[in-house]
KEGUGU-825028 format. One line per 4 residues: number of its first residue (from 0); their letters; for each residue x, y, z of N, C-alpha, C, O, CB. Coordinates in steps of 0.001 Angstrom, whole numbers, plus 500000, padded with zeros to 6 digits. Glycine has a CB too. Layout:
BEGIN
NUM	a	X,Y,Z,X,Y,Z,X,Y,Z,X,Y,Z,X,Y,Z | ...;
END
This chain:
BEGIN
0	xxxx	744663,469360,593860,744130,469688,595394,745453,469873,596181,746413,469117,596033,743125,468348,596151 | 745434,471034,597112,746483,471158,597876,746501,470304,598962,745575,469515,599153,746610,472347,598246 | 747713,470400,599888,747696,469540,600985,746689,469439,601938,746333,468402,602498,748645,469741,601598 | 746139,470824,602138,744929,470807,603135,743658,470280,602690,742679,470172,603428,744618,472135,603584;
4	xxxx	743688,469971,601530,742319,469184,600879,741484,470272,600122,740354,470019,599706,741234,468437,602169 | 742065,471456,599965,741146,472707,599344,741461,472290,597885,742461,471621,597625,741667,474539,599786 | 740542,472723,596895,740574,472602,595598,741524,473661,594726,741811,473543,593535,739216,472662,595247 | 741906,474653,595571,742497,475623,594837,744099,475358,594990,744566,475173,596114,741993,477054,595334;
8	xxxx	744814,475347,593988,746387,475142,594077,746986,476323,594730,746513,477460,594745,747096,474955,592619 | 748281,475842,595364,749076,476915,596166,749441,477989,595284,749236,479142,595665,750383,476366,596828 | 750055,477728,593936,750487,478778,593120,749258,479779,592713,749474,480975,592515,751169,478146,591872 | 748095,479268,592614,746937,479943,592257,746609,480977,593426,746286,482144,593207,745782,478911,591990;
12	xxxx	746721,480441,594625,746547,481338,595875,747453,482445,595945,747059,483565,596273,746727,480581,597132 | 748812,482161,595617,749804,483340,595755,749410,484244,594712,749478,485466,594843,751371,482949,595605 | 748977,483632,593623,748700,484764,592491,747584,485525,592824,747688,486746,592712,748425,484205,591055 | 746365,484965,593273,745416,485738,593651,745584,486610,594905,744994,487689,594939,744414,484976,593746;
16	xxxx	746223,486282,595767,746531,487145,597059,747182,488489,596535,746754,489595,596866,747630,486325,598162 | 748149,488310,595773,748928,489452,595232,748091,490267,594359,748295,491472,594503,750148,488999,594471 | 747214,489957,593499,746149,490680,592840,745064,491294,593563,744442,492243,593087,745589,489893,591997 | 744767,490721,594863,743679,491270,595666,744069,491790,596916,743285,492011,597840,742695,490325,595900;
20	xxxx	745460,492013,596943,745888,492775,598112,745461,492112,599550,745263,492792,600557,745271,494214,597973 | 745362,490854,599505,745302,490088,600671,746640,489362,601080,747348,489074,600115,744232,489122,600490 | 747098,489030,602243,748247,488481,602680,748117,486936,602080,747082,486270,602105,748387,488636,604329 | 749277,486554,601585,749391,484997,601169,749264,484066,602265,749010,482873,602097,750746,484659,600516;
24	xxxx	749445,484626,603412,749028,483724,604606,747557,483636,604995,747062,482694,605613,749730,484187,605826 | 746906,484731,604564,745626,484892,605120,744575,484242,604037,743462,483848,604386,745359,486484,605437 | 745051,484175,602688,744083,483612,601677,743851,481968,601870,742719,481489,601805,744691,483934,600148 | 744756,481350,602057,744551,479818,602363,743437,479392,603387,742689,478416,603337,745874,479255,602926;
28	xxxx	743538,480489,604424,742476,480136,605550,740990,480580,605109,740012,480085,605671,742878,480943,607008 | 740861,481531,604084,739712,482229,603531,739092,481171,602625,737906,480848,602677,740104,483605,602747 | 739975,480672,601811,739553,479389,600938,738978,478319,601626,737913,477832,601247,740682,478776,600238 | 739655,477862,602716,739237,476831,603496,737920,477098,604094,737084,476194,604069,740192,476554,604471;
32	xxxx	737622,478289,604655,736240,478423,605141,735440,478481,604122,734327,478016,604368,735983,479515,605952 | 735625,478975,602812,734573,478778,601804,734389,477323,601169,733386,476989,600540,734856,479734,600705 | 735435,476546,601404,735094,475173,600968,734397,474320,602119,733706,473343,601830,736415,474447,600485 | 734585,474688,603312,733782,473965,604408,732239,474605,604169,731318,473862,604510,734469,474305,606109;
36	xxxx	731911,475807,603662,730763,476201,603447,730160,475695,602357,728953,475475,602462,730750,477354,603438 | 730821,475394,601089,730275,475126,599951,730164,473539,599575,729382,473111,598726,731021,475878,599020 | 730993,472797,600275,731252,471457,600043,729949,470797,600332,729585,469978,599488,732418,470920,600872 | 729140,471001,601408,727961,470341,601566,726709,470684,600507,725680,470018,600388,727593,470623,602945;
40	xxxx	727025,471764,599850,726051,471984,598645,726559,471963,597257,726243,472708,596329,725416,473265,598764 | 727512,470850,597276,728073,470448,595966,726600,469962,595077,726264,470475,594009,729351,469066,596207 | 725969,469053,595669,724754,468467,594992,723748,469625,594390,723206,469546,593287,723945,467539,596097 | 723615,470609,595231,722808,471764,594872,723467,472692,593799,722741,473271,592990,722522,472560,596127;
44	xxxx	724765,472842,593773,725390,473340,592661,725326,472758,591359,725311,473388,590301,726534,473421,592926 | 725282,471321,591521,725114,470394,590180,723826,470729,589726,723770,471059,588542,725208,468726,590392 | 722848,470729,590323,721479,471099,589920,721204,472292,589405,720459,472412,588432,720681,471010,590860 | 721828,473392,590060,721569,474605,589734,722387,475411,588627,721911,476278,587894,721610,475180,590846;
48	xxxx	723649,474982,588641,724629,475673,587777,725376,474709,586831,725298,473495,587020,725648,476422,588649 | 726048,475190,585890,726781,474645,584737,728087,474203,585389,728861,474986,585938,726995,475729,583504 | 728295,472719,585271,729719,472250,585602,730391,472116,584254,729979,471437,583314,729770,470808,586447 | 731705,473008,584299,732410,473097,583191,733471,472100,583204,733997,471723,582156,732881,474376,583020;
52	xxxx	733848,471602,584495,734990,470846,584573,734956,469892,585845,734410,470234,586894,736176,471780,584579 | 735519,468795,585681,735527,468003,586992,736710,466984,586896,737040,466555,585791,734068,467200,587246 | 737281,466633,587906,738329,465813,587921,738656,465116,589311,737966,465568,590226,739405,466570,587447 | 739433,464251,589631,739599,463666,591036,739652,464934,592095,739045,464744,593149,741064,462709,591120;
56	xxxx	740173,465935,591962,740396,466926,592846,739212,467965,593225,738867,468383,594330,741478,467586,592324 | 738742,468221,592017,737846,469428,591870,736831,469366,590932,736893,468570,589995,738552,470550,591547 | 735747,470252,591117,734578,470332,590370,734408,471997,590249,734498,472750,591219,733287,469485,591137 | 734150,472421,588892,734154,473787,588666,732844,474143,588032,732415,473558,587037,735322,474197,587838;
60	xxxx	732181,475187,588681,730904,475458,588097,731002,476901,587927,731747,477617,588595,729661,474991,588947 | 730074,477372,586833,730008,478818,586552,728522,479170,587098,727487,478553,586847,730256,479185,584857 | 728648,480064,587730,727400,480569,588738,727320,482271,588188,728149,482926,587558,727896,480382,590823 | 725901,482661,588743,725724,484009,588251,726407,484987,588980,726749,484766,590142,724400,484366,588215;
64	xxxx	726680,486225,588322,727455,487311,589041,726784,487552,590217,725565,487419,590324,727614,488609,588280 | 727628,487954,591242,726945,488470,592684,727155,487265,593683,726943,487425,594885,725131,488842,592547 | 727651,485831,593070,727662,484829,594103,728685,485135,595202,728438,484875,596380,727942,483485,593495 | 729739,485642,594838,730830,485875,595861,730269,486734,596886,730591,486514,598054,732126,486530,595266;
68	xxxx	729318,487868,596558,728903,488698,597576,727995,488077,598565,728012,488439,599742,728311,489804,597030 | 727155,487098,598100,726404,486339,598962,727307,485554,600027,727252,485625,601255,725565,485413,598131 | 728138,484799,599236,729102,483869,600159,729953,484818,600991,730062,484441,602158,730150,482838,599239 | 730423,485661,600772,731176,486832,601548,730323,487317,602547,730835,487583,603634,731603,488058,600653;
72	xxxx	728979,487503,602370,728235,487967,603444,727865,486822,604509,727801,487034,605720,727008,488619,602882 | 727649,485682,603947,727404,484481,605011,728642,484208,605954,728447,483735,607073,727087,483043,604201 | 729898,484499,605514,731122,484312,606143,731671,485434,606667,732748,485369,607259,731988,483772,605356 | 730930,486724,606497,731238,487909,607161,732942,488343,606559,733897,488699,607248,731075,487582,608962;
76	xxxx	732887,488184,605270,734286,488796,604760,734185,490225,604533,733088,490782,604567,734791,488155,603391 | 735294,490872,604296,735253,492225,603841,735372,492291,602400,735653,491255,601797,736284,493023,604456 | 735184,493433,601735,735383,493432,600374,736582,492720,599665,736439,491896,598762,735412,494686,600067 | 737976,493200,600262,739232,492503,599760,739138,491099,599964,739481,490408,599004,740490,492988,600431;
80	xxxx	738704,490446,601118,738643,489023,601275,737807,488497,600190,738253,487543,599553,738113,488615,602626 | 736572,489020,599865,735726,488462,598878,736251,488433,597597,735923,487564,596789,734563,489095,598825 | 737266,489567,597278,737714,489586,595950,738901,488549,595825,739057,487861,594817,738131,491043,595548 | 739673,488499,596865,740733,487382,596887,740160,486199,596573,740627,485529,595652,741426,487201,598172;
84	xxxx	739065,485775,597298,738488,484597,597108,737829,484249,595736,737947,483174,595147,737613,484504,598078 | 737132,485311,595336,736639,485199,593892,737940,485150,592918,737902,484421,591927,735632,486536,593499 | 738946,485834,593169,740313,485679,592204,740582,484357,592192,740640,483752,591122,741687,486448,592690 | 740783,483735,593398,741402,482515,593545,740531,481475,592752,741158,480609,592142,741572,482172,595053;
88	xxxx	739329,481459,592695,738383,480503,591981,738734,480937,590524,739180,480126,589712,736663,480676,592406 | 738523,482205,590235,738655,482401,588664,740069,481894,588361,740151,481113,587413,738466,484059,588135 | 741083,482178,588948,742330,481773,588516,742488,480238,588359,743044,479750,587376,743303,482300,589433 | 742008,479549,589306,741842,478072,589251,741204,477676,587926,741719,476773,587266,740965,477556,590446;
92	xxxx	740155,478278,587521,739255,477891,586532,740263,478187,585187,740254,477452,584200,737727,478797,586625 | 741133,479390,585320,741881,479716,584074,743141,478688,583958,743709,478542,582876,742394,481321,584115 | 743517,478038,585033,744794,477426,585138,744229,475854,584487,744891,475198,583683,745496,477478,586922 | 743109,475511,584935,742568,474341,584394,742364,474486,582749,742769,473650,581940,741203,474053,585162;
96	xxxx	741756,475537,582461,741815,475977,580920,743026,475969,580220,743003,475685,579023,741381,477293,580734 | 744283,476287,580887,745464,476139,580220,745829,474640,579839,746272,474219,578771,746487,476745,581049 | 745527,473962,580986,745748,472614,580940,744977,471650,579922,745444,470647,579382,745516,472219,582192 | 743766,472150,579790,742807,471388,578927,742544,472129,577591,741532,471939,576916,741439,471169,579691;
100	xxxx	743487,472943,577281,743208,473953,575977,741865,474607,575834,741304,474705,574742,743364,473176,574630 | 741315,475092,577066,740117,475614,577130,740184,477051,577643,739139,477655,577885,739298,474774,577913 | 741455,477652,577827,741677,478845,578339,740678,479986,577864,740011,480695,578618,743014,479143,578044 | 740696,480038,576405,739782,480979,575562,738275,481044,576065,737658,482082,576304,739770,480470,574020;
104	xxxx	737774,479681,576188,736421,479477,576300,736220,479949,577865,735218,480624,578103,735978,477884,575913 | 737049,479655,578864,737024,479913,580238,737035,481383,580536,736255,481853,581364,738136,479251,580879 | 737945,482157,579849,738146,483568,579905,736728,484255,579388,736185,485134,580057,739474,483985,578971 | 736299,483883,578412,735050,484255,577925,733836,484198,578847,733050,485126,579036,734814,483483,576845;
108	xxxx	733784,482934,579418,732772,482817,580419,732843,483673,581541,731798,484087,582042,732735,481583,580880 | 734108,484036,582065,734342,484928,583260,733840,486094,583079,733528,486789,584046,735655,485128,583617 | 733647,486583,581586,733236,487866,581297,731618,488255,582047,731247,489333,582514,733252,487933,579610 | 730880,486962,581951,729626,487288,582358,729055,486289,583485,727892,486346,583884,728772,487326,581141;
112	xxxx	729970,485408,583928,729717,484629,585367,730979,484497,586004,732070,484728,585483,729069,483107,585248 | 730716,484024,587422,731820,483754,588219,731915,482317,588273,730982,481586,587941,731737,484368,589552 | 733253,481821,588769,733651,480481,588837,733556,480195,590289,733897,481024,591133,735051,480215,588232 | 733035,478876,590613,733137,478325,591763,733809,476916,591631,733466,476002,590880,731844,478316,592356;
116	xxxx	734837,476945,592523,735659,475475,592574,735345,474815,593766,735447,475490,594790,737296,475578,592543 | 735000,473691,593866,734592,472843,595086,735464,471478,594956,735617,470926,593866,732855,472510,595095 | 735930,471065,595966,736547,469845,596148,735622,468622,595590,734395,468600,595693,736871,469711,597650 | 736383,467654,595008,735360,466506,594204,735044,465555,595398,734319,464575,595232,736195,465508,592746;
END
């Protein structure tokens, strides 16, 4: 978890910002807004979606495609902001995958679902 309490690591945010053409200064604020929205829904996510990883800092779920469209609508994000947040969550899952020797599994999962990372 980063210093702000968000479950997405700083290096992941930099990578996602570069890939999504969103300012590296802007993305942490967007991720924080998402975390504030999703944190109260953690139990709902546990009931409805597959939890593929959990540690002391984060819980990672695989959700149906289109999830980030709905979240972006709730938060009034534009297309680039939605894409940047989605990429940040996907990249965090892939980083976890590298650390846990599950990268191939997670890459395959991202072909059909989206990742959602919520603070633990």
